[in-house]
N, C-alpha and C positions, 0 to 999 in steps of 0.2 A: 657563107653567104652573111652577109653584114646584115645588119636591123637597124631601124632608124630608130632615135628617139621618139617619145609622143610627140605627135603633130609636126612634125620636122618637113619641110618642101621637100617630094620624091626627088628632085634634081639631083646628081649625082651619087643616087645610090645604086648599087647595081641591081640585086635582088629582093625584092619584100617578099617577108611570108604573111601572108593576110590570116592564116590559120595555120597548124602544127600538119605539117606533111603539104600543104598547099603554096603553091609560089607565085606571086604576082609578077609579071614581066617590068621591069620600072620603064622602060621605051612608051610600053602602053601607058599604066598610069602618065609620062610626063604629056600623053596626048590631050589626055581627057582635062575637061575643064567641067564646072558647074552648071548644067542645064538652064539655071535660072538666070546666074549672074553673070556665066561664060567668064568667070575669073580661076585661076589656077587651083589647085586645090592642095592641102597638107594632107600628109598620111599618118594615121595613130595608128600605132605598129600592137599597142596594148587592147586596145578595142577592135582593130581590123576593119578600119572605116576610112573613107576620104573627110577630109572633112572642108566644107567650104563656109569661111568666116564670113564673109560678105553677105551668104543669104540664112547663117546660121543653121543649116543644116551638117549631118551624116551620115554620108552615103555608106550602106553598108557592102563588106566585101565577103562573098559567100562561095565556098567552094574554089575558092583562087577569081572570082569573078567580080568586079565593080557592079553595082545595082546602080545605076544612073538614074533611079526613077523618083521622082519626088514623093511620091504616093510611098514608098519604100523608107525614104530617110528619116532620120531622127530628128527633132528639133532640138538645137544645143540651148541651153540657158541663158540669161542676158550677158555673164562672163564670157560665153565663146564655149566653155569646155560643158563636160558632160552634164 
C-alpha cells in the first residue's frame, strides 16, 4: 500500500489508509468532491481528512468512510492548513 504525502491530490494513488487498519478505495476518493464548491479534494494522510482548499474545510475520514457533511468538517485557518 502506497501512502500519499500530506494533502496530495488523490489521483494516481493506489489505496489510501485513513486510519491504521482502515483503507479507503482510491476510486471512491477520486469521485468525491466538496459538497460546497463541487471542486476536487486533496487527501491529508497525516490527519486522515479530505481537504477542500476552495471552501477551507477538512472532511474527516472515520472507520475508512469519508464523512462529507459540512457540519462535521473542520474549518481550516487562513493559510489553508490545520
